[in-house]
Steps between C-alpha positions, in 0.01 A plus 500: 500500500781257436513615137513852606786450752691275247470780234610759763809291589582448134462866395629672819868514405452838351324648797683712753540407860193585711381476854216299643243772474576564140508132414155479662377780273648325193344173586161667572510668159581179324230304679237762414556435131431126533164346476420162681224301377361240740204361306226673706348413832588148606332265747567127575129419431375787278587627157336789315517439114374640193274303253785390282722398778218302677471269196832350590437434872290249672383579856279344760264793494461763229339839558385668172448870597392807308210345314329824405435645161788734415741312732477145373435513214622846414316702247610477135766764450421804279762556226499868402689426177351171363126435477357152480469496117863612476620247734314222311641628177855500639451149644517612858307311768170668619520678843276235656769226448658595840154437655498153353851437630390621853194264473746209435697598808180519713387159372824339599497667844134419572555129436743474788405235767455756770425851371361810658336740253509854642326812379435853652162659516650846512846610367646835587174612631291421195277200437674217309343261261588126523730359231307354206655172579352484839157580363536206245633265758200585738263453215648155402496385855148609551381317187682188614338517843839551672546754767835697507587511878568856644651648810228726653697536816777677303241763391388542862865562611555752229180681586582501866824685428292805387228459756522802747367306798415679832720781616718371774800720577774399738465599857763703682761254624520455864756243589537403873834334558575345838641744761834315525557566130439876524805728496660578837737770370451765233682801358327838539444516119307171520272643773352737246420192281340319791292811566381546145515157337541211742450256209835608364662410840330169487630433140856622555583441862305185572471330167841630394367588149757751364430693171737451211616801301391503132779445261428850339401685810635856523747542778515886527286549803663216702847591383460865605385400854799244543750745355408790727533282810834364405622842405411656833643201687840508325524882502411529869754224593783635291437875579378493856705814581512835326371490142759536222467772238409251236232323727226540229702354222589204740129433591399532133760240398399264782138535398565431127728209585226347725236542214721298267547239766126480558429431139413836353528465118763707328258693289329641812831608660525825296171619653586385831839670494322841482263405784792375705693825463202701635429248768865486624513892533184481721632213704832681585303809607297271720804340650653850589175606667443188705845374603580777750455359852360169387625148482393337181415124498441349159315158428451404864320182596278499809226287659263514780298213661142551634273257675205353311234230573683234296846586634769755452488700170826670366473816296807573283613807314785591270533881540647682196629786722475591872638833612574517874538862645677609813170564681391143471270511207510230220377608154393227277532549122410280206612545146249503216556544131125502440197657683511463883191415704282792596452619850148369507621156413767510779239656753239237425754213547492379140878577447656433845851459375648808658296495816568143580877558423473787747349269761778250457745783539337627823489145635878461462463256208800636307826380643737777610249782473354479837135633539478839331175677487332486153547826317429585134338207312569601148522363138774630282350525146797487264401523121755737332204695351358826600539511797796251502393389845314583800459404867142385581451506882211272596506566877652791684786482747422461862173375661322466172760247370504316821128479505502383136752225585308382811175499310650304214641232749157466664345463157741225415428316825130506426567393139705203614242409768232493233695261280594287790132405513465162327164620338659812341528464123766663278256697269600667187504873467344601830627859481567627154463859604745743339630234267469600125674194363515131594581415859696184456634243262222262610185680379479258193529202732228644721276571188457853632346630179226236494379520864547883525276566187238256633405734778626271776650696783613207718529496873789666679 
């Protein structure tokens, strides 16, 4: 590295001025052309040498490995151009001369004060034959009445590695943390995790194990979700009044800027620009339809505290959009750039995000919004494809939405009471219904594939 930098300093007078990024590219190209030889693997107590190098080194213990025919010694090479008589006539040594030299190396190595002679019974899946030198050594030792010590326990270890043993799959994990360590507050999105996969709540909310993003992980899906929320927030704040004529172009630009900020790679922006244009047009039509007579609240934080056996439990929510009408209804909308949960998932309580947010709204948990009656509970699916977006209502306005919110809040109280029981474990994957992909980032930690394929159902 010092030689490379010295040469760069010496020869750089003819190069044009450049910035930091281009200098990094130049240095990267120069470094890629260099080869650094370190002498192989190094260890303070171990060295791996060839036969010739080993002649020059003395060691406390010498391990002579590869003592199989064809490895040490290697077979005599076949010369396609010179036969044995031709080699003899030309004064060239016979092919077996290398075997004689290898025998000399072996004799020197085998005479070390402490030596281990190692051979394999099978090599690359095929039976291996002991080196001729081992055969001769064993014959001489037997004739002299000397026993060559072996290491039978090593063979037992090697065979144990391939022994299948009894089938003993991992059981479904069921940690039981103390009640005082269990969460006393939770966002509505985490309630779904507690319902479906309590083990993930134990790993993240109690043990504080947070997953790390892979260095090469694609950011497209996450970037879209982040960008659409930010675009709506900025647009609704800056254009709360009448919509300008170029509202679609403004939203499109906000969305694309947010995509870049969220880490969308440049090569994907061409495709995203086309989708953003279609999505922006749909969003502006939505705004024109839903703004009349409604007060729009974006990214509102709310919370509601309920009584539980182990003490008060606080439910929190960050609502993407709440529309309060003049007749006292509050419509709760959530933005989705992917597939929204189905009505069945919401009705069965597996996706309680909207219904619990509505319960917080009805309970006066959002500052400044009063206690509006829950209205439409809807997901806004915004994709930019065909169709560019759609409103997916998961509970109708009026009594149905109120009943759904009340039912969700009662279900939450029952769920919290269950986990306030010191004997209640945080099981893995208790409700995988409707889920086509993995539930959480902790499936590998829970060894889900192992216990789920062993036929164990666990106890809920």
